[in-house]
DRENDO-1510 file (C-alpha; in Angstrom, 1 decimal, always signed):
<recs>
REC; n; res; u; v; w
REC; 1; UNK; -8.7; -11.4; +16.4 .
REC; 2; UNK; -9.5; -12.9; +13.0 .
REC; 3; UNK; -7.9; -11.5; +9.9 .
REC; 4; UNK; -10.0; -11.1; +6.8 .
REC; 5; UNK; -8.0; -12.5; +3.9 .
REC; 6; UNK; -8.0; -11.8; +0.2 .
REC; 7; UNK; -6.0; -14.1; -2.1 .
REC; 8; UNK; -5.0; -13.1; -5.6 .
REC; 9; UNK; -3.3; -15.5; -8.0 .
REC; 10; UNK; -3.8; -16.2; -11.7 .
REC; 11; UNK; -2.8; -19.9; -11.2 .
REC; 12; UNK; -5.9; -21.9; -10.0 .
REC; 13; UNK; -3.8; -24.6; -8.2 .
REC; 14; UNK; -1.8; -21.9; -6.3 .
REC; 15; UNK; -5.0; -20.1; -5.4 .
REC; 16; UNK; -6.5; -23.4; -4.2 .
REC; 17; UNK; -3.5; -24.1; -2.0 .
REC; 18; UNK; -3.7; -20.7; -0.3 .
REC; 19; UNK; -7.4; -21.2; +0.2 .
REC; 20; UNK; -6.8; -24.5; +1.9 .
REC; 21; UNK; -4.2; -23.0; +4.2 .
REC; 22; UNK; -6.4; -20.1; +5.1 .
REC; 23; UNK; -9.3; -22.3; +6.0 .
REC; 24; UNK; -6.9; -24.5; +8.0 .
REC; 25; UNK; -5.8; -21.6; +10.2 .
REC; 26; UNK; -8.1; -20.6; +13.0 .
REC; 27; UNK; -7.5; -16.9; +13.1 .
REC; 28; UNK; -7.9; -16.4; +9.3 .
REC; 29; UNK; -11.1; -15.7; +7.5 .
REC; 30; UNK; -11.3; -16.0; +3.7 .
REC; 31; UNK; -13.4; -13.2; +2.2 .
REC; 32; UNK; -12.5; -13.5; -1.5 .
REC; 33; UNK; -10.4; -15.4; -4.0 .
REC; 34; UNK; -9.4; -13.4; -7.1 .
REC; 35; UNK; -7.7; -14.7; -10.3 .
REC; 36; UNK; -6.4; -11.2; -11.2 .
REC; 37; UNK; -5.4; -7.9; -9.6 .
REC; 38; UNK; -8.2; -6.2; -11.5 .
REC; 39; UNK; -10.8; -8.4; -9.8 .
REC; 40; UNK; -9.1; -7.6; -6.5 .
REC; 41; UNK; -9.3; -3.9; -7.1 .
REC; 42; UNK; -13.0; -4.2; -7.9 .
REC; 43; UNK; -13.6; -6.0; -4.6 .
REC; 44; UNK; -11.6; -3.5; -2.5 .
REC; 45; UNK; -13.5; -0.6; -4.0 .
REC; 46; UNK; -16.5; -1.7; -1.9 .
REC; 47; UNK; -15.1; -4.0; +0.8 .
REC; 48; UNK; -12.0; -4.4; +2.9 .
REC; 49; UNK; -9.5; -7.0; +3.9 .
REC; 50; UNK; -6.9; -7.2; +6.7 .
REC; 51; UNK; -4.4; -9.4; +4.9 .
REC; 52; UNK; -3.6; -9.8; +1.2 .
REC; 53; UNK; -1.9; -12.8; -0.4 .
REC; 54; UNK; -0.6; -11.4; -3.7 .
REC; 55; UNK; +1.1; -13.3; -6.5 .
REC; 56; UNK; +3.6; -11.1; -8.2 .
REC; 57; UNK; +3.6; -12.4; -11.8 .
REC; 58; UNK; +0.1; -11.8; -13.1 .
REC; 59; UNK; -1.1; -10.5; -16.5 .
REC; 60; UNK; -2.5; -7.0; -17.0 .
REC; 61; UNK; -1.4; -5.7; -13.6 .
REC; 62; UNK; +1.3; -7.4; -11.6 .
REC; 63; UNK; +1.3; -7.9; -7.9 .
REC; 64; UNK; +3.8; -5.2; -7.1 .
REC; 65; UNK; +2.0; -2.5; -9.1 .
REC; 66; UNK; -1.3; -3.6; -7.6 .
REC; 67; UNK; +0.0; -3.1; -4.1 .
REC; 68; UNK; +1.6; +0.3; -5.0 .
REC; 69; UNK; -1.8; +1.4; -6.4 .
REC; 70; UNK; -3.7; +0.8; -3.2 .
REC; 71; UNK; -4.7; +3.9; -1.3 .
REC; 72; UNK; -5.5; +1.9; +1.8 .
REC; 73; UNK; -2.8; -0.8; +2.4 .
REC; 74; UNK; -3.6; -3.8; +4.6 .
REC; 75; UNK; -0.9; -6.3; +5.5 .
REC; 76; UNK; +0.6; -7.9; +2.4 .
REC; 77; UNK; +2.3; -11.3; +1.9 .
REC; 78; UNK; +3.7; -11.8; -1.6 .
REC; 79; UNK; +3.7; -15.3; -3.2 .
REC; 80; UNK; +5.8; -16.1; -6.2 .
REC; 81; UNK; +8.0; -18.8; -7.8 .
REC; 82; UNK; +10.9; -16.3; -8.3 .
REC; 83; UNK; +13.1; -15.5; -5.4 .
REC; 84; UNK; +14.6; -12.4; -7.1 .
REC; 85; UNK; +11.5; -10.5; -6.3 .
REC; 86; UNK; +12.0; -10.8; -2.5 .
REC; 87; UNK; +13.8; -7.5; -2.1 .
REC; 88; UNK; +11.2; -5.6; -4.2 .
REC; 89; UNK; +8.5; -7.1; -2.1 .
REC; 90; UNK; +10.0; -5.6; +1.1 .
REC; 91; UNK; +10.4; -2.2; -0.6 .
REC; 92; UNK; +6.6; -1.9; -0.7 .
REC; 93; UNK; +6.4; -2.8; +3.0 .
REC; 94; UNK; +5.3; -6.4; +2.6 .
REC; 95; UNK; +5.0; -8.3; +5.8 .
REC; 96; UNK; +6.6; -11.4; +4.3 .
REC; 97; UNK; +7.4; -13.2; +1.1 .
REC; 98; UNK; +6.5; -16.8; +0.3 .
REC; 99; UNK; +8.3; -18.8; -2.3 .
REC; 100; UNK; +6.3; -21.4; -4.2 .
REC; 101; UNK; +5.8; -24.2; -3.6 .
REC; 102; UNK; +4.6; -23.0; -0.2 .
REC; 103; UNK; +4.7; -25.2; +2.8 .
REC; 104; UNK; +2.1; -24.8; +5.6 .
REC; 105; UNK; +5.0; -24.2; +8.1 .
REC; 106; UNK; +6.3; -21.2; +6.1 .
REC; 107; UNK; +2.7; -20.0; +5.5 .
REC; 108; UNK; +2.0; -20.1; +9.3 .
REC; 109; UNK; +5.2; -18.1; +10.1 .
REC; 110; UNK; +4.2; -15.5; +7.6 .
REC; 111; UNK; +0.6; -15.1; +8.8 .
REC; 112; UNK; +1.7; -14.9; +12.4 .
REC; 113; UNK; +3.8; -11.9; +11.4 .
REC; 114; UNK; +0.8; -10.4; +9.7 .
REC; 115; UNK; -1.3; -10.9; +12.9 .
REC; 116; UNK; +1.3; -9.0; +15.0 .
REC; 117; UNK; +1.3; -6.2; +12.4 .
REC; 118; UNK; -2.5; -6.0; +12.4 .
REC; 119; UNK; -2.7; -6.0; +16.1 .
REC; 120; UNK; -0.2; -3.2; +16.5 .
REC; 121; UNK; -2.1; -1.2; +13.9 .
REC; 122; UNK; -5.4; -1.7; +15.6 .
REC; 123; UNK; -4.1; -0.6; +19.0 .
REC; 124; UNK; -3.6; +3.0; +17.8 .
REC; 125; UNK; -6.5; +4.2; +15.8 .
REC; 126; UNK; -6.4; +8.0; +15.4 .
REC; 127; UNK; -9.5; +10.2; +15.6 .
REC; 128; UNK; -8.8; +13.7; +16.7 .
REC; 129; UNK; -11.3; +16.5; +16.3 .
REC; 130; UNK; -9.0; +19.4; +16.5 .
REC; 131; UNK; -11.4; +22.1; +15.6 .
REC; 132; UNK; -15.1; +22.8; +14.8 .
REC; 133; UNK; -14.5; +22.3; +11.1 .
REC; 134; UNK; -12.2; +19.4; +10.6 .
REC; 135; UNK; -10.9; +16.1; +12.0 .
REC; 136; UNK; -7.8; +14.0; +11.6 .
REC; 137; UNK; -7.9; +10.2; +10.9 .
REC; 138; UNK; -5.2; +7.6; +10.4 .
REC; 139; UNK; -5.4; +6.3; +6.8 .
REC; 140; UNK; -2.8; +4.5; +4.6 .
REC; 141; UNK; +0.0; +4.9; +7.2 .
REC; 142; UNK; -0.6; +8.7; +7.3 .
REC; 143; UNK; -2.6; +11.2; +9.3 .
REC; 144; UNK; -5.2; +12.8; +7.0 .
REC; 145; UNK; -7.1; +16.0; +7.7 .
REC; 146; UNK; -10.7; +15.9; +6.6 .
REC; 147; UNK; -12.9; +19.0; +6.4 .
REC; 148; UNK; -16.3; +18.3; +7.9 .
REC; 149; UNK; -17.9; +20.3; +5.2 .
REC; 150; UNK; -16.5; +17.9; +2.6 .
REC; 151; UNK; -18.0; +14.7; +4.1 .
REC; 152; UNK; -21.1; +13.5; +2.3 .
REC; 153; UNK; -21.7; +10.3; +4.4 .
REC; 154; UNK; -19.8; +7.7; +6.4 .
REC; 155; UNK; -20.2; +4.0; +5.8 .
REC; 156; UNK; -19.4; +1.2; +8.2 .
REC; 157; UNK; -17.1; -1.5; +6.7 .
REC; 158; UNK; -16.9; -4.1; +9.5 .
REC; 159; UNK; -14.1; -2.7; +11.8 .
REC; 160; UNK; -13.4; +0.1; +9.4 .
REC; 161; UNK; -15.3; +3.2; +8.2 .
REC; 162; UNK; -15.2; +4.6; +4.7 .
REC; 163; UNK; -15.6; +8.4; +4.7 .
REC; 164; UNK; -17.2; +9.5; +1.4 .
REC; 165; UNK; -16.1; +13.0; +0.3 .
REC; 166; UNK; -17.6; +15.5; -2.1 .
REC; 167; UNK; -14.5; +16.2; -4.2 .
REC; 168; UNK; -12.1; +13.5; -3.4 .
REC; 169; UNK; -11.7; +9.7; -3.2 .
REC; 170; UNK; -13.2; +8.0; -0.1 .
REC; 171; UNK; -10.9; +7.7; +3.0 .
REC; 172; UNK; -10.9; +4.4; +4.9 .
REC; 173; UNK; -9.8; +4.3; +8.5 .
REC; 174; UNK; -9.8; +1.7; +11.3 .
REC; 175; UNK; -12.6; +3.0; +13.5 .
REC; 176; UNK; -16.1; +1.9; +14.3 .
REC; 177; UNK; -19.1; +4.0; +13.2 .
REC; 178; UNK; -20.0; +4.5; +16.9 .
REC; 179; UNK; -16.6; +6.0; +17.7 .
REC; 180; UNK; -16.7; +8.5; +14.8 .
REC; 181; UNK; -20.3; +9.3; +15.6 .
REC; 182; UNK; -19.4; +10.3; +19.1 .
REC; 183; UNK; -16.9; +12.8; +17.8 .
REC; 184; UNK; -19.0; +14.4; +15.1 .
REC; 185; UNK; -21.2; +17.5; +15.9 .
REC; 186; UNK; -24.8; +16.2; +16.1 .
REC; 187; UNK; -26.1; +19.5; +14.7 .
REC; 188; UNK; -24.3; +18.7; +11.4 .
REC; 189; UNK; -24.3; +14.8; +11.2 .
REC; 190; UNK; -27.0; +12.2; +11.7 .
REC; 191; UNK; -27.0; +8.5; +12.1 .
REC; 192; UNK; -29.7; +7.1; +9.7 .
REC; 193; UNK; -28.8; +3.4; +9.7 .
REC; 194; UNK; -26.6; +1.0; +11.6 .
REC; 195; UNK; -24.1; +1.3; +8.7 .
REC; 196; UNK; -24.5; +5.0; +7.7 .
REC; 197; UNK; -24.0; +8.5; +9.1 .
REC; 198; UNK; -25.0; +11.4; +6.7 .
REC; 199; UNK; -24.0; +15.1; +6.7 .
REC; 200; UNK; -27.3; +16.9; +7.0 .
REC; 201; UNK; -26.0; +19.7; +4.8 .
REC; 202; UNK; -25.5; +17.3; +1.9 .
REC; 203; UNK; -29.0; +15.9; +1.8 .
REC; 204; UNK; -30.6; +17.0; -1.4 .
REC; 205; UNK; -33.2; +14.3; -2.3 .
REC; 206; UNK; -35.2; +12.0; +0.0 .
REC; 207; UNK; -37.3; +9.3; -1.7 .
REC; 208; UNK; -39.1; +6.4; -0.1 .
REC; 209; UNK; -37.1; +6.4; +3.1 .
REC; 210; UNK; -33.8; +6.7; +1.2 .
REC; 211; UNK; -31.4; +9.6; +0.9 .
REC; 212; UNK; -30.3; +9.9; -2.7 .
REC; 213; UNK; -26.8; +11.2; -3.6 .
REC; 214; UNK; -25.3; +11.7; -7.0 .
REC; 215; UNK; -24.7; +8.7; -9.3 .
REC; 216; UNK; -27.9; +7.2; -7.8 .
REC; 217; UNK; -26.3; +6.3; -4.6 .
REC; 218; UNK; -29.1; +5.5; -2.1 .
REC; 219; UNK; -28.6; +5.5; +1.7 .
REC; 220; UNK; -31.4; +3.8; +3.5 .
REC; 221; UNK; -33.1; +5.3; +6.6 .
REC; 222; UNK; -33.8; +2.4; +8.9 .
REC; 223; UNK; -36.8; +2.0; +11.2 .
REC; 224; UNK; -34.6; +2.7; +14.2 .
REC; 225; UNK; -33.7; +6.2; +13.0 .
REC; 226; UNK; -36.7; +7.1; +10.9 .
REC; 227; UNK; -38.6; +9.2; +13.5 .
REC; 228; UNK; -35.5; +11.3; +14.3 .
REC; 229; UNK; -34.8; +11.7; +10.6 .
REC; 230; UNK; -38.5; +12.7; +9.9 .
REC; 231; UNK; -38.3; +15.2; +12.7 .
REC; 232; UNK; -35.3; +16.8; +11.1 .
REC; 233; UNK; -37.1; +17.0; +7.7 .
REC; 234; UNK; -40.2; +18.4; +9.3 .
REC; 235; UNK; -38.2; +21.2; +11.0 .
REC; 236; UNK; -36.8; +22.3; +7.7 .
REC; 237; UNK; -39.9; +21.7; +5.5 .
REC; 238; UNK; -41.6; +24.7; +3.9 .
REC; 239; UNK; -45.3; +24.3; +3.2 .
</recs>
């Protein structure tokens, strides 16, 4: 199992060292380097990572506050030149703490802990449809109830799905799109793309094989699902 890694540090040389160590380690995959926590937040708003390497002392938003702000918390390894931050790091459930300058031996010990953490998390995904109108998913170390009527669409994010809601922030959970599709009622939800499931009741505008939601969010209808989608439209079309 490879871990998708995001490294955040405002010191270019420190970031370069973490990059080199990640590329050297077979089960790690570098997805992004960020020189600030603000850049990392922007990345995580549309993508995901399994493991974060986070420097603590950064301008604008420090590493501790950055991790506390995350709704979905992957495994975290803090990196810093100041040992007095170690206890604070573990208070926010960090997997480990690396003191600069970082040796590869210490780095490897830390990422092996992160791999064990990630594997144990992945063994127990939760998806429980407990009634006709809601489901429960595991998100951010909690079990979250989601009303089916609140779901606009569901987006695949590699091994995760992001559930977009009408009146709340999206919820990300460790599931495949296929797994959640099998649990959703087909009379209410439809797969329209390898990466998207939509709530039929939330469809308001269709334009050029795209479903348009508010804020000009466009969900494509792929060739594989186009006939079924057109059949749904035709059944509900008034001439």
